[in-house]
C-alpha positions, 0 to 999 in steps of 0.5 A: 942754416947749418948753425941753426940745424945743429942746435936742434939735432945735436942736443936731441942726439945727446939727450936721447943717447944719454938722458933717456937711458938715465931717466925715461920720464924726464924728456916727455914730461919736462921738454914740452914745458921747456919748449913752450917757455922758449917759444913764448920768451923768444916770440916776445923777444923777437916781436918787441925787437929785443933780439934777432937770431941768425939767419936774419929773415923776415919771419924771425920767429922761424930762426928761433925754432931750432933753439925752441924745439931743441937746445932749450928743452934739452937744457931744461931736461938736464937742469931737472936731471942735475937737480934730481941727482945733486944734493945742492940747492935747486935754486943754485942749479937753476942760477948756474944753468941760466948763467951758462946759457947766458954765456952761450948766447954771449958767444953767439952775440960775439960771433954775430949770430944774435944781435940786440936792440931796444936796450937789450943786453946780456943782463936782460938775457940772463933774466930772460933765461932765469925765469923760464928755468925757474918756472921749469923747476916749479913745474917739476916740483908740481909733477912730483907733488902729483906723483908723475915724476920722482 
């Protein structure tokens, strides 16, 4: 249980102490979109039996909530922050964030905090991160187009 709570609390503490000071619009505009993406992907993944997340309970979607409401939205916000501050290709940054997130999940897999089923593997895990992060970047571009964010 401490494992799950840590992935909700620690990311938000870091984001509110660091990121909120750097860019006040980023969290309220990007985090909800990233959270909805995470809820959708994790909901489908758990429902189709592609993965299981510790603590392994009968209602497994509850096990993913700390990640859906904490870890992934904060990572999505940092991805946009890095895109805004970098002169590198945004798609390279999206790829890098998806790769790093995949490495974190691979570590969870090795620690027994995540298990895979129905043919799921680390490659599909990367894909399951790449597309939501890509959608997050496109959402950011849309917000820029309508002048809600710089």
